[in-house]
N, C-alpha and C positions, 0 to 999 in steps of 0.2 A: 465367589465371583463370578462364576455364567454367567447369573441372573440380568450384574452390572451390566456386563456388553453387551449384551444380549438388550437391553434397557437405551443405548446409549447412553451412558452417560459420558461420555470422555469428550463428543460431538455436543450434551446438554452442560456443562461443566465450558465450555470456549466460549457458549453462546451467550450463558450466563454472565462472563467472563469480557466478553466486549459489552453485555448491556452497562453491569458495572460503573465497567474504566468510563463507562461513555456516561453516565449520569452522577460516580462519586468522584473519580480520576483514580489514579495507582493507590498515590498515598492513603487515599480515605475508605475505602476496599479493605473488606474483613475477609475470613474465611467464611461467617455467617452468612455477612449480603451475596458468596458466591449459592451458599447451599438453597439460598431462602428465592435465585436466581433461578435458580438451575433447576427448582426440587429435586435436587437431590442430596446428597446428608455426605459430615464432614468423612466420614472415610474415605469414599469414592476420589474425596480432593488426593490423601497422598494416596489410595492405587493406584490413579489415571497418571498425576501429576509428578510429587514425590509431595508435595507443598505450595499452601496458598501462590507465591510466588514465582514458583512457578508455572502457574497453571494461568498470572496473570502474562508474563514471559511470552507463552505457549500465545495467547488470543492476541498481542498487539502482532507479532513476526501475524499470525494469518492475515487480522486486515493489510497488510504488505497482499501477504501474497492475492486475497482473493481482489481488490484492486487491480496488481495484474493481473489477475485475470478477465482481470472485467474490459480493461483494454488490448488484451486479446482476440476476445472475440469477438470484440466492435473493430481492429483490423483487420479480421478476418470473417465476418459476417456478410461483405457483400465486396461485385467482384473492388480487387486492389484499389485499380486509381494509379494517376503521377502520383510517383515520391511526396509531392507536396500537400494530394487529398490525403492519401494515408500519413504525412506528420499533422494534418485536422486535422485525424479523426483521432488519434491518438492524443493532440494535445485535449480537446475534444471531451476527452475522457479523464484526465487530469485536471482538469483547469473550470470545463464549464459544469462541473459536478459540484461545484465544492460545498454549495448551497445545500441539496441532496443531504450531500453526505460533512455539514456540517462539527456532529458527534463525533463523524473517523477522526474529523482533523484535529478536536483536542486530546481524543485520546490521542494521536503522533506527538503530537506536540508534546503531550506531557509526558510520552513517555522517553526524549530525551534530555533532559538531565536526570532522572529518574535516570537514566541508561548508564551515566558519569560518573555514577555512585554504585552505581550498582551493575560487575566485573558481566555476572552473567545473562543479566538483559541485556550492556552494549554488546557481549555475542551472542545472541539472540538476535537485533537489528542489525548487527554486522549483516549476523548472515542472510537475512531478511532482504537487506540491502544487496550480498552477493548473490543471491537467486532471481530477486529485477533484473540485475545488470544481463545474467544470463537467460531469460527469459529471456529480455530485450530483444539480448544481440542474438536472440535464435529464430527471433519474430523479423528481425531484419536478413536474415540471415534467407530467408527463406520466402520473403514478397522482394528481395534485389533477384534471387532468385528467376524465383514466377516473371519480376518484371524483365531478366534480363539486361540489369543495371553494376554493374563494382563498386564496393563500396572503397570508399578515399584513402579512411582510414581505421580502423579497426571497430569492430561496433558495439562493445562494448564500452570506448570511449565515448562514444556516438548515445548510446542511455546515461550515457550517467551526466553527460551535459542536458537531456531532455528530460531524466529528475531531477537535480541540481536546478534547474529553471521552475521547475512544477514545486520543491518543494518552499522555492525562496515563496513562490506567487501564492503558496499556499499562507505565506505566516504572513505577505501585504493580508491578502484577503478576508481573514481574520481580526485585523486590525482594522481596513482601512476599505469591507467587500464593492463601495461605490469605482477609487480610483485605480482599483487591480482590470487588467486587459484579462476580452475572456481570451480563452481560443485561437477565432478569423488573425486579433488585433498584434497575439505571439508570437505566432504565422508570419503574418507580415514583417512584422519585426525583426526575425529571425531570417526573413526574405530579400529586409535590406543592409543589417549587417554586412552578413555574408558580399552583397552585392559592391561594400561600400570598401569591404575589404579585400576582395577578389583580385 
């Protein structure tokens, strides 16, 4: 199997799985689809992931992780700016990318009902959300330290709320893109709610 590792089969399988999930969905992706999309072989699925379902579960979790990394790159690619500017950059990578990431959004949404019936997938998604909260909290701690701002509540709580807003808007956008606010409007709404209840 040394040749398999050298050929990057694991990465190719993950990329192929993401592609299949976007095109066919979780329930309709077969092991043969995965082999064709990745240019690998059936044995490599078992060797690297233990089976088709485990590979699909890993691919869905990888999509969550990649999106979190994208937000982090956007936040720290330039000078931090104000906390509001940072939130606007984060929301832009969470909301204003819906059109670009439409197949990924569908993949994410289709993963939820499957996770309700598949404990292993539910565990993978739970872990992916936990990694997102941890990474987001680390970003907040880093930014607040650099800006000299003290966070009034646990950063994990703030991240959970931002993710919930993003997830909710994702669902709205898939159903009615024209009625879904963009990142600037979302931040304005959050600021307005904060002012009303302060």
